[in-house]
C-alpha positions as CSV (number, residue, x, y, z in Angstrom):
1,M,140.2,77.0,61.1
2,L,137.9,79.8,62.6
3,D,136.4,79.4,65.7
4,H,132.6,81.2,64.3
5,N,131.6,80.5,68.7
6,K,134.2,82.6,69.6
7,H,132.8,85.9,68.5
8,A,128.9,84.9,68.8
9,I,126.5,87.2,70.1
10,P,125.2,85.6,73.3
11,K,121.5,84.5,73.1
12,V,119.3,86.9,74.5
13,M,116.8,85.0,77.1
14,T,113.4,86.5,77.5
15,W,110.8,86.2,80.1
16,H,108.9,83.1,80.6
17,L,107.2,81.0,82.9
18,N,107.5,77.3,81.9
19,N,108.1,75.7,85.1
20,Q,105.3,75.0,88.1
21,T,106.0,74.0,91.5
22,F,103.3,72.6,94.2
23,S,103.8,75.1,97.3
24,P,102.2,75.3,100.9
25,A,100.6,78.5,99.2
26,G,99.0,76.7,96.3
27,R,101.1,76.1,92.5
28,I,103.9,78.5,91.4
29,A,104.5,79.5,88.1
30,W,108.5,80.4,87.2
31,G,111.2,80.8,85.2
32,S,114.8,81.1,84.9
33,A,117.3,81.8,82.3
34,G,120.9,82.8,81.8
35,S,124.2,81.4,83.2
36,G,126.4,82.4,86.2
37,P,126.1,83.6,89.4
38,A,122.1,82.8,91.0
39,L,119.9,86.1,90.7
40,V,116.5,85.9,92.2
41,L,113.9,88.2,91.2
42,A,110.9,89.5,93.8
43,H,108.4,91.4,92.4
44,G,105.9,93.8,94.3
45,W,101.9,94.9,94.4
46,P,99.9,94.6,92.2
47,W,102.5,93.0,89.8
48,S,104.1,90.0,88.6
49,S,107.3,88.9,87.4
50,Y,106.2,90.1,84.0
51,S,107.3,93.4,85.3
52,W,111.0,92.0,85.0
53,H,110.6,91.2,81.5
54,R,112.6,94.1,80.5
55,I,115.7,93.5,82.0
56,I,116.2,89.9,82.2
57,P,117.8,89.7,78.9
58,S,120.0,91.9,80.3
59,L,121.2,90.4,83.6
60,S,120.7,86.5,82.2
61,R,124.1,87.4,80.1
62,H,125.6,87.8,83.4
63,F,123.7,85.7,85.5
64,T,121.3,82.8,86.2
65,V,118.4,84.5,87.0
66,Y,115.2,82.9,88.3
67,W,111.6,84.7,88.3
68,Y,108.6,83.8,89.8
69,D,104.8,84.6,90.4
70,M,103.9,85.1,94.0
71,P,101.4,83.2,95.0
72,G,97.8,84.7,94.3
73,Y,99.8,86.6,91.5
74,G,99.7,86.5,87.9
75,Q,100.0,83.2,86.3
76,S,100.2,81.1,90.0
77,E,97.3,79.6,91.4
78,M,94.6,81.8,93.0
79,Y,92.1,80.2,95.0
80,P,89.2,81.1,97.7
81,D,90.7,81.7,101.7
82,Q,94.3,81.6,99.9
83,P,96.7,83.1,102.2
84,S,99.2,85.6,100.4
85,G,99.6,88.4,102.7
86,L,103.5,88.9,103.5
87,D,104.0,86.1,106.2
88,T,103.2,84.0,103.6
89,Q,105.2,85.5,100.6
90,G,108.6,85.4,103.0
91,E,108.2,81.6,103.8
92,I,107.4,80.9,100.0
93,F,110.3,82.9,99.2
94,A,112.6,80.5,101.5
95,F,110.4,77.7,99.9
96,M,111.1,78.7,96.3
97,L,115.2,79.4,97.2
98,A,114.6,75.6,98.5
99,H,113.4,74.3,95.9
100,W,115.9,75.6,93.2
101,G,118.7,74.5,95.8
102,L,120.0,78.2,96.0
103,D,122.2,78.7,99.5
104,Q,123.0,82.0,98.6
105,P,122.0,84.1,95.4
106,H,121.8,87.5,94.7
107,V,118.5,88.9,95.6
108,L,116.6,91.9,93.5
109,A,113.6,93.0,95.3
110,H,111.0,95.7,94.4
111,D,108.1,97.1,96.5
112,F,106.5,94.1,99.0
113,G,109.0,91.9,97.5
114,G,111.2,94.1,99.7
115,A,109.3,93.0,102.9
116,T,108.8,89.5,101.4
117,T,112.7,89.0,101.0
118,L,113.7,90.7,104.1
119,R,111.4,88.1,106.2
120,A,113.0,85.5,104.2
121,H,116.1,86.5,105.6
122,L,115.6,87.9,108.8
123,L,113.0,85.2,110.1
124,H,113.7,82.1,108.2
125,G,117.7,81.9,108.0
126,C,117.8,82.6,104.0
127,D,121.3,83.9,103.2
128,Y,122.2,86.4,100.0
129,A,125.0,87.1,98.0
130,S,123.8,90.8,97.9
131,F,120.9,92.5,98.5
132,I,119.0,95.1,96.5
133,L,116.0,97.1,97.5
134,M,114.3,99.0,95.1
135,N,111.6,101.5,95.9
136,V,110.4,98.7,98.6
137,V,107.7,98.1,101.5
138,A,109.8,98.2,104.4
139,M,108.8,99.9,107.3
140,R,105.5,101.3,108.6
141,P,103.4,103.5,107.4
142,W,102.6,102.2,104.2
143,G,99.5,101.7,102.1
144,S,96.8,104.5,101.7
145,D,93.4,105.7,102.6
146,F,92.2,104.1,99.3
147,F,94.1,100.6,100.5
148,D,92.6,100.5,103.6
149,H,89.3,101.6,102.8
150,V,89.4,98.8,100.0
151,G,90.6,96.3,103.0
152,K,87.4,96.8,105.4
153,H,85.3,96.4,102.8
154,V,86.3,93.7,100.4
155,N,83.1,91.5,99.6
156,V,81.8,94.8,98.5
157,F,84.6,95.3,95.8
158,Q,84.9,91.6,95.0
159,V,81.2,92.2,93.2
160,L,81.9,94.9,91.2
161,P,80.9,95.0,87.6
162,Q,83.8,94.0,85.0
163,H,84.2,97.2,83.6
164,I,84.6,99.0,87.1
165,H,86.7,96.5,88.5
166,E,88.9,96.8,85.4
167,A,89.0,100.6,85.5
168,I,90.1,100.3,89.2
169,V,92.9,98.0,88.4
170,R,94.3,100.0,85.3
171,A,93.8,102.9,88.0
172,Y,95.9,101.7,90.8
173,I,98.5,100.1,88.4
174,S,98.9,103.6,86.5
175,G,99.0,105.4,89.9
176,A,102.1,103.2,91.0
177,L,104.1,104.2,88.0
178,V,106.9,107.0,87.4
179,R,106.5,106.6,83.8
180,E,103.9,106.0,81.5
181,L,104.4,102.2,80.4
182,E,103.6,101.0,77.1
183,A,99.9,99.7,76.3
184,T,100.9,95.8,75.6
185,D,103.1,96.1,79.1
186,I,100.1,97.5,80.9
187,D,97.4,95.4,79.2
188,A,99.9,92.3,80.5
189,L,100.3,93.3,84.1
190,V,96.3,94.0,84.1
191,Q,95.2,90.7,82.4
192,P,95.5,88.4,85.5
193,W,93.4,90.6,87.6
194,L,90.3,90.3,85.2
195,S,89.4,86.3,85.9
196,N,87.1,85.6,88.6
197,E,89.9,84.5,90.4
198,G,92.2,87.1,89.7
199,R,89.3,89.7,91.0
200,V,88.8,87.5,94.1
201,S,92.4,87.5,94.7
202,F,93.5,91.3,94.1
203,Y,91.3,92.6,96.6
204,R,92.0,90.0,99.0
205,Q,95.7,91.5,98.7
206,F,94.4,94.8,100.7
207,A,92.7,92.4,103.4
208,Q,95.5,90.4,103.9
209,A,98.2,93.4,104.2
210,D,98.8,94.4,107.5
211,E,101.7,96.7,109.0
212,R,102.4,93.8,111.5
213,F,104.7,92.1,108.7
214,T,106.6,94.9,108.2
215,A,107.2,95.6,112.3
216,E,108.3,92.2,113.1
217,V,111.4,92.9,111.2
218,E,111.9,96.4,111.7
219,P,114.5,95.9,114.7
220,M,116.3,93.4,113.2
221,F,117.8,95.7,109.7
222,A,120.6,95.8,111.5
223,D,120.9,91.9,111.5
224,L,121.2,92.0,107.7
225,R,123.7,89.6,106.8
226,C,124.8,90.4,103.0
227,P,126.3,94.1,101.1
228,T,122.7,95.8,100.9
229,R,121.8,98.5,98.6
230,I,118.6,100.7,98.8
231,L,117.1,102.4,95.8
């Protein structure tokens, strides 16, 4: 008898955020897909886990892939006075690994996700099977004159008219890209920042960005305990 499953095409797994976990920094939205060794994706700023949606189908053919929106980002909770700096993000990454029961996953980190996962590894004892740091924030100096300016005047930016706020978000996201994305992808990245909670959280990220959170781990880079690649 012919085994129809033998040559079946693997089911394509897609990006979703079907799960919620309550953390010390608020509710976390997350998803997973695939089978095989664990691989955790850590997004950057001002992104969300949606930034991985085009590669998750391929990765999920080889790994059990985990992704989440960091607190204060995407579909995760945003609330007044929420801690969402790199110190908090490192702690929450460690929290999520424990929640998933992952002792030594592969980790792929982008942008601020680099500092987040470095802090989890070097300060919070998280072990990785391998580590890929892609265009990451990891060493001083980082940021820009605009970044510093917004951080000093957060209260002013948080009350901008909606159309001006949206224009800033779109310009900031577009300015961080090497190549132009499809309009639907830009819209999906922008949308979480357009609610009242999103507007407050967007500018709060500027205020809570602090180079001391990378300064703390810079002297420890030689202590990495896993194969590491920098892209």
